[in-house]
C-alpha positions, 0 to 999 in steps of 0.5 A: 778487120779487128777482132773484138776480145772478151773477159769476164768478171775484168774490173780494176781501178786507176792505180794513178791519175789520168788525163784526158790525153794519156792513152797508158791506164796504169790498173791496180797492181795485179789486177791486168791478168783479169783482162785479154792481151791484145794482139796485132788486130785485135782490141778489148772495149772498156769503160771508166766510170767516176767513183764519185758519180758512175754518170760521169763514164768515157769508153776506151778500145785497149789495142795492147796490154803490158802488165798491169798496163793498157794501151787504149785510143780515147773517147770511142763510141761518142764519149768525151777523153776525160781527166779521171781520178786514182780509184776511179773504175775500169770495166771491161763492158758490153758497149752498143758499140760492140754489139752493132758489130756483132752479125746477126743470126735469125730471121733477118739476116736469113732474109738478105740484111747481109747483102745490104751492100749490094744494089739491085742484087738478088735474094741470097742463095741457098747452096749446100756446096762450094759448086753451088756457091760458086755459081750463084755468087755469079749472080753478085758480080756486079759487086766485085766483092762483098762481104759476111761478117770476117769472111769474103769473097770475090768473083770476076772473070778472066780476060780472054785466053787462048788455048792451053794458057794460063792467066794470073788474078790478082785481086784488086782488095787482097783478103785481110788474113788469107785465102782459103780458096779460089775456083772458076765458076762454068757460068750456063751448059755451053757456055765454054763452046766457041764452034766445035771446041769445049773449053774447060778449067783445068785447075787453078795454083794455090790461092794467096792473099792477093791472087792466083793462077787460071787454067784453060785448056780446050778439047779441039781448036786454038779458041779464045774463051774466058772463064769466071772465078771466085774466091773466098777468105777473110 
């Protein structure tokens, strides 16, 4: 997932003419430091304006900066790659595309619009502990994963496991950056009881971006059981 970068009052002009196919934008000498320096997975948005006709514009994504030179992806947000002249304006601007990428707070988000990718799911749960969150997320198990902005949630169920055995969970889609943790989730009271045998989930190994290991144990008999789990990260 890409991260948007911002800077205040970042404006400059072209140091030389720019063709419609050029992806390196030369800024006026000494003005490059006004703009961010994107790392891998980061970018900022610039707008090009004609100095003689400000109605002529082009939006670009800058993915790298070296001194006074910007490496860009041309013609973003429905604009066209144009030919530009020395002295035309290069602004780091707020655009509709950036606004649309933001997770909005307030009543609409709280009411559950962030879960709109879940077909037929229940309303978003209220929770104040990791255990409560995990139990609530099991209700979304048909979706297997979803994200709220940059934060991803994944959940599922292990296959049937015998006593004192483990199972390696491999995420279908790895987390882009990191996994904050993985947690086995009891579903309802008695769900881990088979006959006289009560199962407990003992522990899980340190989760990585690609998966983790669930360990289970039995209080008495060698019965088979499975465990629900959930993980979160970005």
